[in-house]
PDB file of the backbone (N, CA, C, O) and the ligand in Angstrom, with CONECT records:
HET     ZN  A 101       1
ATOM      1  N   MET A   1      52.844-107.813  28.803  1.00  0.00           N
ATOM      2  CA  MET A   1      52.714-106.627  29.765  1.00  0.00           C
ATOM      3  C   MET A   1      51.800-105.544  29.190  1.00  0.00           C
ATOM      4  O   MET A   1      51.875-105.290  27.988  1.00  0.00           O
ATOM      5  N   HIS A   2      50.981-104.922  29.944  1.00  0.00           N
ATOM      6  CA  HIS A   2      50.020-103.972  29.420  1.00  0.00           C
ATOM      7  C   HIS A   2      50.877-102.594  28.927  1.00  0.00           C
ATOM      8  O   HIS A   2      51.699-102.083  29.688  1.00  0.00           O
ATOM      9  N   THR A   3      50.649-102.133  27.797  1.00  0.00           N
ATOM     10  CA  THR A   3      51.122-100.890  27.500  1.00  0.00           C
ATOM     11  C   THR A   3      50.231 -99.858  27.176  1.00  0.00           C
ATOM     12  O   THR A   3      49.079-100.151  26.855  1.00  0.00           O
ATOM     13  N   VAL A   4      50.639 -98.571  27.217  1.00  0.00           N
ATOM     14  CA  VAL A   4      49.713 -97.483  27.169  1.00  0.00           C
ATOM     15  C   VAL A   4      50.361 -96.525  26.102  1.00  0.00           C
ATOM     16  O   VAL A   4      51.567 -96.279  26.127  1.00  0.00           O
ATOM     17  N   ASP A   5      49.536 -96.013  25.198  1.00  0.00           N
ATOM     18  CA  ASP A   5      50.087 -95.062  24.319  1.00  0.00           C
ATOM     19  C   ASP A   5      50.214 -93.593  24.906  1.00  0.00           C
ATOM     20  O   ASP A   5      49.263 -92.952  25.354  1.00  0.00           O
ATOM     21  N   VAL A   6      51.580 -93.139  24.835  1.00  0.00           N
ATOM     22  CA  VAL A   6      51.673 -91.721  25.295  1.00  0.00           C
ATOM     23  C   VAL A   6      52.206 -90.779  24.292  1.00  0.00           C
ATOM     24  O   VAL A   6      52.807 -91.250  23.327  1.00  0.00           O
ATOM     25  N   THR A   7      52.045 -89.415  24.415  1.00  0.00           N
ATOM     26  CA  THR A   7      52.549 -88.475  23.424  1.00  0.00           C
ATOM     27  C   THR A   7      53.746 -88.024  23.997  1.00  0.00           C
ATOM     28  O   THR A   7      53.772 -87.631  25.164  1.00  0.00           O
ATOM     29  N   CYS A   8      54.799 -88.047  23.236  1.00  0.00           N
ATOM     30  CA  CYS A   8      56.143 -87.353  23.651  1.00  0.00           C
ATOM     31  C   CYS A   8      55.997 -85.808  23.887  1.00  0.00           C
ATOM     32  O   CYS A   8      55.416 -85.185  22.998  1.00  0.00           O
ATOM     33  N   PRO A   9      56.411 -85.181  24.875  1.00  0.00           N
ATOM     34  CA  PRO A   9      56.252 -83.668  25.030  1.00  0.00           C
ATOM     35  C   PRO A   9      57.214 -82.957  24.169  1.00  0.00           C
ATOM     36  O   PRO A   9      56.988 -81.798  23.822  1.00  0.00           O
ATOM     37  N   SER A  10      58.384 -83.654  23.768  1.00  0.00           N
ATOM     38  CA  SER A  10      59.489 -82.996  23.030  1.00  0.00           C
ATOM     39  C   SER A  10      59.148 -83.115  21.609  1.00  0.00           C
ATOM     40  O   SER A  10      59.161 -82.079  20.944  1.00  0.00           O
ATOM     41  N   CYS A  11      58.828 -84.282  21.015  1.00  0.00           N
ATOM     42  CA  CYS A  11      58.798 -84.500  19.653  1.00  0.00           C
ATOM     43  C   CYS A  11      57.397 -84.682  19.215  1.00  0.00           C
ATOM     44  O   CYS A  11      57.105 -84.477  18.036  1.00  0.00           O
ATOM     45  N   TYR A  12      56.447 -85.076  20.138  1.00  0.00           N
ATOM     46  CA  TYR A  12      55.060 -85.109  19.829  1.00  0.00           C
ATOM     47  C   TYR A  12      54.688 -86.436  19.112  1.00  0.00           C
ATOM     48  O   TYR A  12      53.533 -86.539  18.700  1.00  0.00           O
ATOM     49  N   GLU A  13      55.511 -87.402  18.935  1.00  0.00           N
ATOM     50  CA  GLU A  13      55.323 -88.579  18.572  1.00  0.00           C
ATOM     51  C   GLU A  13      54.688 -89.513  19.540  1.00  0.00           C
ATOM     52  O   GLU A  13      54.817 -89.311  20.748  1.00  0.00           O
ATOM     53  N   VAL A  14      53.935 -90.635  19.033  1.00  0.00           N
ATOM     54  CA  VAL A  14      53.257 -91.358  20.032  1.00  0.00           C
ATOM     55  C   VAL A  14      53.842 -92.754  20.069  1.00  0.00           C
ATOM     56  O   VAL A  14      53.991 -93.442  19.059  1.00  0.00           O
ATOM     57  N   PHE A  15      54.167 -93.134  21.311  1.00  0.00           N
ATOM     58  CA  PHE A  15      54.771 -94.483  21.392  1.00  0.00           C
ATOM     59  C   PHE A  15      54.067 -95.103  22.539  1.00  0.00           C
ATOM     60  O   PHE A  15      53.322 -94.474  23.291  1.00  0.00           O
ATOM     61  N   SER A  16      54.357 -96.456  22.647  1.00  0.00           N
ATOM     62  CA  SER A  16      53.783 -97.334  23.934  1.00  0.00           C
ATOM     63  C   SER A  16      54.785 -97.417  25.031  1.00  0.00           C
ATOM     64  O   SER A  16      55.955 -97.738  24.823  1.00  0.00           O
ATOM     65  N   ALA A  17      54.353 -97.151  26.085  1.00  0.00           N
ATOM     66  CA  ALA A  17      55.079 -97.324  27.348  1.00  0.00           C
ATOM     67  C   ALA A  17      54.711 -98.415  28.162  1.00  0.00           C
ATOM     68  O   ALA A  17      53.498 -98.578  28.298  1.00  0.00           O
ATOM     69  N   PRO A  18      55.501 -99.235  28.761  1.00  0.00           N
ATOM     70  CA  PRO A  18      54.885-100.142  29.692  1.00  0.00           C
ATOM     71  C   PRO A  18      54.279 -99.633  30.878  1.00  0.00           C
ATOM     72  O   PRO A  18      54.852 -98.702  31.444  1.00  0.00           O
ATOM     73  N   CYS A  19      53.251-100.070  31.336  1.00  0.00           N
ATOM     74  CA  CYS A  19      52.349 -99.640  32.368  1.00  0.00           C
ATOM     75  C   CYS A  19      52.698-100.331  33.640  1.00  0.00           C
ATOM     76  O   CYS A  19      52.933-101.539  33.632  1.00  0.00           O
ATOM     77  N   PRO A  20      52.743 -99.621  34.737  1.00  0.00           N
ATOM     78  CA  PRO A  20      53.077-100.263  36.131  1.00  0.00           C
ATOM     79  C   PRO A  20      51.609-101.027  36.293  1.00  0.00           C
ATOM     80  O   PRO A  20      50.520-100.829  35.755  1.00  0.00           O
ATOM     81  N   HIS A  21      52.035-101.908  37.192  1.00  0.00           N
ATOM     82  CA  HIS A  21      50.879-102.632  37.688  1.00  0.00           C
ATOM     83  C   HIS A  21      49.696-101.950  38.234  1.00  0.00           C
ATOM     84  O   HIS A  21      49.894-100.987  38.976  1.00  0.00           O
ATOM     85  N   PHE A  22      48.590-102.288  37.991  1.00  0.00           N
ATOM     86  CA  PHE A  22      47.331-101.750  38.325  1.00  0.00           C
ATOM     87  C   PHE A  22      47.273-101.274  39.683  1.00  0.00           C
ATOM     88  O   PHE A  22      46.809-100.145  39.843  1.00  0.00           O
ATOM     89  N   ASP A  23      47.733-102.051  40.887  1.00  0.00           N
ATOM     90  CA  ASP A  23      47.676-102.013  42.046  1.00  0.00           C
ATOM     91  C   ASP A  23      48.665-100.684  42.465  1.00  0.00           C
ATOM     92  O   ASP A  23      48.503-100.031  43.496  1.00  0.00           O
ATOM     93  N   GLU A  24      49.602-100.455  41.563  1.00  0.00           N
ATOM     94  CA  GLU A  24      50.580 -99.378  41.968  1.00  0.00           C
ATOM     95  C   GLU A  24      50.168 -98.191  41.534  1.00  0.00           C
ATOM     96  O   GLU A  24      50.884 -97.238  41.842  1.00  0.00           O
ATOM     97  N   LEU A  25      49.078 -97.952  40.815  1.00  0.00           N
ATOM     98  CA  LEU A  25      48.601 -96.689  40.346  1.00  0.00           C
ATOM     99  C   LEU A  25      47.875 -95.854  41.370  1.00  0.00           C
ATOM    100  O   LEU A  25      47.249 -96.421  42.265  1.00  0.00           O
ATOM    101  N   PRO A  26      47.919 -94.653  41.296  1.00  0.00           N
ATOM    102  CA  PRO A  26      48.626 -93.763  40.316  1.00  0.00           C
ATOM    103  C   PRO A  26      50.286 -93.826  40.546  1.00  0.00           C
ATOM    104  O   PRO A  26      50.791 -93.886  41.666  1.00  0.00           O
ATOM    105  N   SER A  27      50.947 -93.806  39.460  1.00  0.00           N
ATOM    106  CA  SER A  27      52.445 -93.916  39.524  1.00  0.00           C
ATOM    107  C   SER A  27      53.038 -92.759  38.459  1.00  0.00           C
ATOM    108  O   SER A  27      52.522 -92.464  37.381  1.00  0.00           O
ATOM    109  N   ASP A  28      54.100 -92.253  38.967  1.00  0.00           N
ATOM    110  CA  ASP A  28      54.799 -91.279  38.231  1.00  0.00           C
ATOM    111  C   ASP A  28      56.302 -91.898  37.795  1.00  0.00           C
ATOM    112  O   ASP A  28      57.141 -92.106  38.672  1.00  0.00           O
ATOM    113  N   VAL A  29      56.540 -92.135  36.602  1.00  0.00           N
ATOM    114  CA  VAL A  29      57.716 -92.798  36.486  1.00  0.00           C
ATOM    115  C   VAL A  29      58.687 -92.040  35.363  1.00  0.00           C
ATOM    116  O   VAL A  29      58.195 -91.311  34.502  1.00  0.00           O
ATOM    117  N   ASP A  30      59.922 -92.254  35.452  1.00  0.00           N
ATOM    118  CA  ASP A  30      60.860 -91.702  34.578  1.00  0.00           C
ATOM    119  C   ASP A  30      61.101 -92.598  33.314  1.00  0.00           C
ATOM    120  O   ASP A  30      61.223 -93.816  33.447  1.00  0.00           O
ATOM    121  N   TYR A  31      61.167 -92.014  32.132  1.00  0.00           N
ATOM    122  CA  TYR A  31      61.181 -92.683  30.941  1.00  0.00           C
ATOM    123  C   TYR A  31      61.861 -91.946  29.770  1.00  0.00           C
ATOM    124  O   TYR A  31      61.827 -90.717  29.701  1.00  0.00           O
ATOM    125  N   ASP A  32      62.447 -92.671  28.899  1.00  0.00           N
ATOM    126  CA  ASP A  32      62.965 -91.953  27.707  1.00  0.00           C
ATOM    127  C   ASP A  32      62.196 -92.158  26.557  1.00  0.00           C
ATOM    128  O   ASP A  32      61.793 -93.294  26.311  1.00  0.00           O
ATOM    129  N   CYS A  33      61.920 -91.166  25.776  1.00  0.00           N
ATOM    130  CA  CYS A  33      61.097 -91.129  24.575  1.00  0.00           C
ATOM    131  C   CYS A  33      61.788 -92.166  23.651  1.00  0.00           C
ATOM    132  O   CYS A  33      63.009 -92.160  23.499  1.00  0.00           O
ATOM    133  N   GLU A  34      60.976 -93.050  23.043  1.00  0.00           N
ATOM    134  CA  GLU A  34      61.596 -94.052  22.259  1.00  0.00           C
ATOM    135  C   GLU A  34      61.690 -93.589  20.780  1.00  0.00           C
ATOM    136  O   GLU A  34      62.073 -94.374  19.912  1.00  0.00           O
ATOM    137  N   ILE A  35      61.360 -92.386  20.515  1.00  0.00           N
ATOM    138  CA  ILE A  35      61.577 -91.702  19.227  1.00  0.00           C
ATOM    139  C   ILE A  35      62.758 -90.856  19.337  1.00  0.00           C
ATOM    140  O   ILE A  35      63.768 -91.100  18.676  1.00  0.00           O
ATOM    141  N   CYS A  36      62.671 -89.816  20.189  1.00  0.00           N
ATOM    142  CA  CYS A  36      63.836 -88.874  20.196  1.00  0.00           C
ATOM    143  C   CYS A  36      64.729 -89.117  21.374  1.00  0.00           C
ATOM    144  O   CYS A  36      65.777 -88.473  21.425  1.00  0.00           O
ATOM    145  N   CYS A  37      64.445 -89.958  22.317  1.00  0.00           N
ATOM    146  CA  CYS A  37      65.193 -90.380  23.327  1.00  0.00           C
ATOM    147  C   CYS A  37      65.405 -89.305  24.392  1.00  0.00           C
ATOM    148  O   CYS A  37      66.304 -89.473  25.215  1.00  0.00           O
ATOM    149  N   ARG A  38      64.682 -88.273  24.431  1.00  0.00           N
ATOM    150  CA  ARG A  38      64.689 -87.254  25.440  1.00  0.00           C
ATOM    151  C   ARG A  38      64.028 -87.889  26.709  1.00  0.00           C
ATOM    152  O   ARG A  38      63.107 -88.697  26.587  1.00  0.00           O
ATOM    153  N   PRO A  39      64.503 -87.520  27.901  1.00  0.00           N
ATOM    154  CA  PRO A  39      64.119 -87.842  29.196  1.00  0.00           C
ATOM    155  C   PRO A  39      62.744 -87.241  29.449  1.00  0.00           C
ATOM    156  O   PRO A  39      62.605 -86.053  29.157  1.00  0.00           O
ATOM    157  N   LEU A  40      61.708 -87.910  29.956  1.00  0.00           N
ATOM    158  CA  LEU A  40      60.429 -87.354  30.210  1.00  0.00           C
ATOM    159  C   LEU A  40      59.765 -88.178  31.480  1.00  0.00           C
ATOM    160  O   LEU A  40      60.276 -89.192  31.957  1.00  0.00           O
ATOM    161  N   ARG A  41      58.759 -87.681  31.861  1.00  0.00           N
ATOM    162  CA  ARG A  41      58.019 -88.421  33.016  1.00  0.00           C
ATOM    163  C   ARG A  41      56.727 -88.679  32.392  1.00  0.00           C
ATOM    164  O   ARG A  41      56.190 -87.979  31.533  1.00  0.00           O
ATOM    165  N   ILE A  42      56.233 -89.874  32.969  1.00  0.00           N
ATOM    166  CA  ILE A  42      54.968 -90.404  32.495  1.00  0.00           C
ATOM    167  C   ILE A  42      54.147 -90.485  33.876  1.00  0.00           C
ATOM    168  O   ILE A  42      54.626 -91.107  34.824  1.00  0.00           O
ATOM    169  N   TYR A  43      52.961 -89.873  33.964  1.00  0.00           N
ATOM    170  CA  TYR A  43      51.993 -90.169  35.037  1.00  0.00           C
ATOM    171  C   TYR A  43      50.990 -91.008  34.587  1.00  0.00           C
ATOM    172  O   TYR A  43      50.226 -90.721  33.666  1.00  0.00           O
ATOM    173  N   PHE A  44      50.977 -92.160  35.291  1.00  0.00           N
ATOM    174  CA  PHE A  44      49.893 -93.161  35.016  1.00  0.00           C
ATOM    175  C   PHE A  44      48.845 -93.151  36.041  1.00  0.00           C
ATOM    176  O   PHE A  44      49.100 -93.207  37.244  1.00  0.00           O
ATOM    177  N   ASP A  45      47.650 -93.078  35.546  1.00  0.00           N
ATOM    178  CA  ASP A  45      46.476 -93.109  36.459  1.00  0.00           C
ATOM    179  C   ASP A  45      45.444 -93.858  35.918  1.00  0.00           C
ATOM    180  O   ASP A  45      45.445 -94.030  34.699  1.00  0.00           O
ATOM    181  N   HIS A  46      44.451 -94.396  36.687  1.00  0.00           N
ATOM    182  CA  HIS A  46      43.343 -95.154  36.089  1.00  0.00           C
ATOM    183  C   HIS A  46      41.998 -94.681  36.386  1.00  0.00           C
ATOM    184  O   HIS A  46      41.839 -94.110  37.465  1.00  0.00           O
ATOM    185  N   SER A  47      40.917 -94.839  35.534  1.00  0.00           N
ATOM    186  CA  SER A  47      39.753 -94.566  35.932  1.00  0.00           C
ATOM    187  C   SER A  47      38.821 -95.870  35.563  1.00  0.00           C
ATOM    188  O   SER A  47      38.783 -96.287  34.405  1.00  0.00           O
ATOM    189  N   ASP A  48      38.143 -96.426  36.522  1.00  0.00           N
ATOM    190  CA  ASP A  48      37.545 -97.744  36.404  1.00  0.00           C
ATOM    191  C   ASP A  48      38.522 -98.722  35.814  1.00  0.00           C
ATOM    192  O   ASP A  48      39.416 -99.147  36.546  1.00  0.00           O
ATOM    193  N   VAL A  49      38.448 -99.094  34.654  1.00  0.00           N
ATOM    194  CA  VAL A  49      39.306-100.307  34.103  1.00  0.00           C
ATOM    195  C   VAL A  49      40.314 -99.713  33.038  1.00  0.00           C
ATOM    196  O   VAL A  49      41.134-100.471  32.522  1.00  0.00           O
ATOM    197  N   ASP A  50      40.271 -98.370  32.695  1.00  0.00           N
ATOM    198  CA  ASP A  50      41.051 -97.805  31.639  1.00  0.00           C
ATOM    199  C   ASP A  50      42.281 -97.081  32.358  1.00  0.00           C
ATOM    200  O   ASP A  50      42.060 -96.264  33.252  1.00  0.00           O
ATOM    201  N   VAL A  51      43.445 -97.361  31.996  1.00  0.00           N
ATOM    202  CA  VAL A  51      44.746 -96.743  32.353  1.00  0.00           C
ATOM    203  C   VAL A  51      44.933 -95.559  31.399  1.00  0.00           C
ATOM    204  O   VAL A  51      44.705 -95.635  30.192  1.00  0.00           O
ATOM    205  N   GLN A  52      45.374 -94.434  32.043  1.00  0.00           N
ATOM    206  CA  GLN A  52      45.494 -93.250  31.268  1.00  0.00           C
ATOM    207  C   GLN A  52      47.129 -92.894  31.583  1.00  0.00           C
ATOM    208  O   GLN A  52      47.627 -92.949  32.708  1.00  0.00           O
ATOM    209  N   ALA A  53      47.786 -92.550  30.453  1.00  0.00           N
ATOM    210  CA  ALA A  53      49.128 -92.005  30.723  1.00  0.00           C
ATOM    211  C   ALA A  53      49.344 -90.716  30.277  1.00  0.00           C
ATOM    212  O   ALA A  53      48.997 -90.459  29.124  1.00  0.00           O
ATOM    213  N   THR A  54      49.888 -89.781  31.011  1.00  0.00           N
ATOM    214  CA  THR A  54      50.200 -88.434  30.562  1.00  0.00           C
ATOM    215  C   THR A  54      51.831 -88.252  30.619  1.00  0.00           C
ATOM    216  O   THR A  54      52.438 -88.492  31.663  1.00  0.00           O
ATOM    217  N   ALA A  55      52.414 -87.869  29.582  1.00  0.00           N
ATOM    218  CA  ALA A  55      53.788 -87.716  29.415  1.00  0.00           C
ATOM    219  C   ALA A  55      54.140 -86.131  29.596  1.00  0.00           C
ATOM    220  O   ALA A  55      53.473 -85.290  28.993  1.00  0.00           O
ATOM    221  N   TYR A  56      55.083 -85.810  30.345  1.00  0.00           N
ATOM    222  CA  TYR A  56      55.452 -84.419  30.377  1.00  0.00           C
ATOM    223  C   TYR A  56      57.089 -84.188  30.432  1.00  0.00           C
ATOM    224  O   TYR A  56      57.833 -85.100  30.793  1.00  0.00           O
ATOM    225  N   GLY A  57      57.478 -83.162  30.126  1.00  0.00           N
ATOM    226  CA  GLY A  57      58.987 -82.938  30.175  1.00  0.00           C
ATOM    227  C   GLY A  57      59.367 -82.671  31.688  1.00  0.00           C
ATOM    228  O   GLY A  57      58.564 -82.297  32.543  1.00  0.00           O
ATOM    229  N   LEU A  58      60.617 -82.900  31.875  1.00  0.00           N
ATOM    230  CA  LEU A  58      61.262 -82.751  33.259  1.00  0.00           C
ATOM    231  C   LEU A  58      61.112 -81.369  33.752  1.00  0.00           C
ATOM    232  O   LEU A  58      61.018 -81.132  34.957  1.00  0.00           O
ATOM    233  N   GLY A  59      61.087 -80.471  32.864  1.00  0.00           N
ATOM    234  CA  GLY A  59      60.949 -78.999  33.316  1.00  0.00           C
ATOM    235  C   GLY A  59      59.499 -78.519  33.441  1.00  0.00           C
ATOM    236  O   GLY A  59      59.272 -77.380  33.849  1.00  0.00           O
ATOM    237  N   ASP A  60      58.529 -79.346  33.106  1.00  0.00           N
ATOM    238  CA  ASP A  60      57.220 -78.963  33.032  1.00  0.00           C
ATOM    239  C   ASP A  60      56.597 -79.513  34.408  1.00  0.00           C
ATOM    240  O   ASP A  60      57.146 -80.409  35.050  1.00  0.00           O
ATOM    241  N   SER A  61      55.369 -78.876  34.811  1.00  0.00           N
ATOM    242  CA  SER A  61      54.733 -79.205  35.943  1.00  0.00           C
ATOM    243  C   SER A  61      53.761 -80.396  35.689  1.00  0.00           C
ATOM    244  O   SER A  61      52.793 -80.258  34.941  1.00  0.00           O
ATOM    245  N   GLY A  62      54.017 -81.481  36.277  1.00  0.00           N
ATOM    246  CA  GLY A  62      53.119 -82.638  36.032  1.00  0.00           C
ATOM    247  C   GLY A  62      52.008 -82.681  37.251  1.00  0.00           C
ATOM    248  O   GLY A  62      51.900 -81.869  38.170  1.00  0.00           O
ATOM    249  N   PRO A  63      51.305 -83.723  37.029  1.00  0.00           N
ATOM    250  CA  PRO A  63      50.147 -83.830  38.093  1.00  0.00           C
ATOM    251  C   PRO A  63      50.622 -83.732  39.364  1.00  0.00           C
ATOM    252  O   PRO A  63      49.871 -83.217  40.192  1.00  0.00           O
ATOM    253  N   TYR A  64      51.962 -84.200  39.795  1.00  0.00           N
ATOM    254  CA  TYR A  64      52.385 -84.203  41.028  1.00  0.00           C
ATOM    255  C   TYR A  64      53.085 -82.805  41.251  1.00  0.00           C
ATOM    256  O   TYR A  64      53.645 -82.612  42.330  1.00  0.00           O
ATOM    257  N   GLY A  65      53.080 -82.027  40.486  1.00  0.00           N
ATOM    258  CA  GLY A  65      53.869 -80.713  40.596  1.00  0.00           C
ATOM    259  C   GLY A  65      55.203 -80.813  40.110  1.00  0.00           C
ATOM    260  O   GLY A  65      55.946 -79.832  40.140  1.00  0.00           O
TER     261      GLY A  65
HETATM  262 ZN    ZN A 101      60.213 -87.686  21.750  1.00  0.00          ZN2+
END
């Protein structure tokens, strides 16, 4: 499975999260940080062939507001 490195908004550690299928992008998913286990959301999007992942806290405004 394809994974993308994301930075946790709570502990700022970097971890790899499984990326949704390319056809499903852009996608906004719930996830728990693998380092501090705090809940966060990850917004996946792609440009050309690269997938980008942006992690943000539940209380923060993400790309979807
Ligand atoms: Zn964390």
